[in-house]
C-alpha positions as a Markdown table, in Angstrom:
| # | Residue | x | y | z |
|---|---|---|---|---|
| 1 | Met | 28.0 | -17.4 | -7.9 |
| 2 | Thr | 24.8 | -15.9 | -6.5 |
| 3 | Ala | 24.0 | -12.3 | -7.4 |
| 4 | Ile | 23.8 | -9.9 | -4.5 |
| 5 | Asn | 22.1 | -7.2 | -6.4 |
| 6 | Phe | 20.4 | -6.1 | -9.7 |
| 7 | Lys | 21.7 | -2.9 | -11.3 |
| 8 | Arg | 20.5 | -0.4 | -13.9 |
| 9 | Glu | 22.1 | 2.8 | -15.1 |
| 10 | Ile | 19.8 | 5.7 | -15.9 |
| 11 | Ala | 20.1 | 9.3 | -17.0 |
| 12 | Asp | 18.7 | 11.4 | -14.1 |
| 13 | Thr | 19.5 | 13.2 | -10.8 |
| 14 | Val | 19.9 | 11.3 | -7.5 |
| 15 | Asp | 16.8 | 13.0 | -6.0 |
| 16 | His | 14.6 | 12.2 | -9.0 |
| 17 | Ala | 15.9 | 8.6 | -9.2 |
| 18 | Val | 15.1 | 8.2 | -5.5 |
| 19 | Glu | 11.5 | 9.2 | -6.3 |
| 20 | Arg | 11.3 | 6.9 | -9.3 |
| 21 | Thr | 12.7 | 4.0 | -7.4 |
| 22 | Thr | 10.4 | 4.6 | -4.5 |
| 23 | Arg | 7.4 | 4.6 | -6.8 |
| 24 | Ala | 8.6 | 1.5 | -8.7 |
| 25 | Leu | 9.1 | -0.5 | -5.5 |
| 26 | Gly | 5.7 | 0.7 | -4.2 |
| 27 | Ala | 4.0 | -0.7 | -7.3 |
| 28 | Glu | 5.5 | -4.1 | -6.3 |
| 29 | Gly | 4.4 | -3.9 | -2.7 |
| 30 | Phe | 7.6 | -2.6 | -1.1 |
| 31 | Gly | 7.5 | 0.3 | 1.3 |
| 32 | Ile | 10.5 | 2.4 | 2.3 |
| 33 | Leu | 11.4 | 2.1 | 6.0 |
| 34 | Thr | 14.6 | 4.0 | 6.0 |
| 35 | Arg | 16.6 | 6.6 | 4.0 |
| 36 | Ile | 20.3 | 7.2 | 4.5 |
| 37 | Asp | 21.9 | 10.0 | 2.6 |
| 38 | Met | 25.3 | 8.3 | 2.8 |
| 39 | His | 27.3 | 11.1 | 1.3 |
| 40 | Ser | 25.9 | 13.6 | 3.9 |
| 41 | Lys | 26.7 | 11.2 | 6.8 |
| 42 | Ile | 30.2 | 10.5 | 5.5 |
| 43 | Lys | 30.9 | 14.2 | 5.2 |
| 44 | Glu | 29.4 | 14.8 | 8.7 |
| 45 | Lys | 31.3 | 12.1 | 10.4 |
| 46 | Thr | 34.6 | 12.1 | 8.6 |
| 47 | Gly | 34.8 | 15.4 | 6.7 |
| 48 | Lys | 35.4 | 13.4 | 3.5 |
| 49 | Asp | 33.4 | 13.6 | 0.3 |
| 50 | Ile | 31.9 | 10.8 | -1.7 |
| 51 | Val | 29.6 | 10.9 | -4.7 |
| 52 | Pro | 25.9 | 11.5 | -3.9 |
| 53 | Thr | 24.7 | 8.2 | -2.6 |
| 54 | Val | 21.3 | 7.4 | -1.0 |
| 55 | Ile | 20.4 | 4.0 | 0.6 |
| 56 | Leu | 16.7 | 3.1 | 0.9 |
| 57 | Gly | 15.6 | 0.3 | 3.2 |
| 58 | Ala | 12.8 | -1.4 | 1.3 |
| 59 | Cys | 10.4 | -4.0 | 2.7 |
| 60 | Asn | 7.5 | -6.0 | 1.3 |
| 61 | Pro | 5.6 | -6.8 | 4.5 |
| 62 | Met | 4.0 | -10.0 | 3.3 |
| 63 | Leu | 7.2 | -11.4 | 1.9 |
| 64 | Ala | 9.1 | -10.3 | 5.0 |
| 65 | Tyr | 6.5 | -12.1 | 7.2 |
| 66 | Glu | 6.8 | -15.3 | 5.2 |
| 67 | Ala | 10.6 | -15.2 | 5.4 |
| 68 | Tyr | 10.6 | -14.4 | 9.1 |
| 69 | Thr | 8.2 | -17.2 | 10.0 |
| 70 | Ala | 10.2 | -19.6 | 7.9 |
| 71 | Asn | 13.5 | -18.7 | 9.6 |
| 72 | Ser | 13.7 | -15.9 | 12.1 |
| 73 | Asp | 17.5 | -15.4 | 11.4 |
| 74 | Val | 16.4 | -13.6 | 8.3 |
| 75 | Ala | 15.7 | -10.5 | 10.4 |
| 76 | Ser | 19.4 | -9.6 | 10.3 |
| 77 | Leu | 19.2 | -9.4 | 6.5 |
| 78 | Leu | 16.1 | -7.1 | 6.4 |
| 79 | Pro | 15.1 | -4.7 | 4.9 |
| 80 | Cys | 16.4 | -5.0 | 1.4 |
| 81 | Asn | 18.6 | -2.1 | 0.4 |
| 82 | Ala | 18.2 | 0.0 | -2.7 |
| 83 | Val | 21.2 | 2.1 | -3.5 |
| 84 | Ile | 20.9 | 5.2 | -5.8 |
| 85 | Arg | 24.3 | 6.8 | -6.5 |
| 86 | Glu | 25.7 | 9.2 | -9.0 |
| 87 | Ile | 28.3 | 7.6 | -11.2 |
| 88 | Ala | 28.8 | 10.7 | -13.4 |
| 89 | Pro | 27.0 | 14.0 | -13.8 |
| 90 | Gly | 23.5 | 13.1 | -14.9 |
| 91 | Arg | 24.2 | 9.3 | -14.7 |
| 92 | Ile | 22.8 | 7.3 | -11.9 |
| 93 | Ser | 23.3 | 3.7 | -10.8 |
| 94 | Val | 20.2 | 2.1 | -9.3 |
| 95 | Glu | 21.2 | -1.0 | -7.4 |
| 96 | Leu | 18.6 | -3.2 | -5.7 |
| 97 | Ala | 19.5 | -6.0 | -3.3 |
| 98 | Ala | 18.8 | -9.5 | -4.7 |
| 99 | Pro | 16.7 | -11.2 | -1.9 |
| 100 | Ser | 17.7 | -14.7 | -3.0 |
| 101 | Gly | 21.4 | -13.6 | -2.8 |
| 102 | Met | 20.9 | -12.4 | 0.7 |
| 103 | Met | 18.9 | -15.5 | 1.8 |
| 104 | His | 21.6 | -17.7 | 0.3 |
| 105 | Ile | 23.9 | -16.4 | 3.1 |
| 106 | Leu | 21.7 | -18.3 | 5.6 |
| 107 | Gly | 22.1 | -21.6 | 3.7 |
| 108 | Asp | 18.4 | -22.3 | 3.9 |
| 109 | Ala | 17.2 | -23.7 | 0.6 |
| 110 | Lys | 13.5 | -23.1 | 1.4 |
| 111 | Leu | 14.1 | -19.5 | 2.3 |
| 112 | Thr | 16.2 | -19.0 | -0.9 |
| 113 | Glu | 13.4 | -20.4 | -3.0 |
| 114 | Leu | 10.9 | -18.1 | -1.2 |
| 115 | Ala | 13.1 | -15.2 | -2.0 |
| 116 | Arg | 12.9 | -15.9 | -5.7 |
| 117 | Glu | 9.4 | -14.3 | -5.7 |
| 118 | Ala | 10.9 | -11.2 | -4.2 |
| 119 | Asp | 13.6 | -11.3 | -6.8 |
| 120 | Met | 11.0 | -11.1 | -9.6 |
| 121 | Lys | 9.3 | -8.2 | -7.9 |
| 122 | Ile | 12.6 | -6.4 | -7.4 |
| 123 | Gln | 13.6 | -6.9 | -11.0 |
| 124 | Arg | 10.2 | -5.7 | -12.3 |
| 125 | Ala | 10.6 | -2.6 | -10.1 |
| 126 | Leu | 14.1 | -2.0 | -11.5 |
| 127 | Ala | 12.9 | -2.3 | -15.0 |
| 128 | Ser | 10.3 | 0.3 | -14.5 |
| 129 | Val | 12.6 | 2.9 | -12.8 |
């Protein structure tokens, strides 16, 4: 089975973990295109509460360009999501999408292999959060 994400649990707050994750991804060439405070949106739209959860849309422009020019269908799988969520007070789960897992969905072996470079960058970023 292909992994869809890489996870790490840390002691922190959601806001600080978002900052740490943003810096770690930046060091690997990923910029943050979007931020969704999912817990706020769920509360706003449904009136229901969930644990603090932030989704960041991360993109490495060069890798995205290479993937897009190899197979334009990849656009529906971009950007890579980073999820930062509270799992207990002071305990945060940082979950970064595995690019090769996402590319595997397209059934394009060349694209999946290209995504392995992105996997390495994502894993290094996660290790440094």
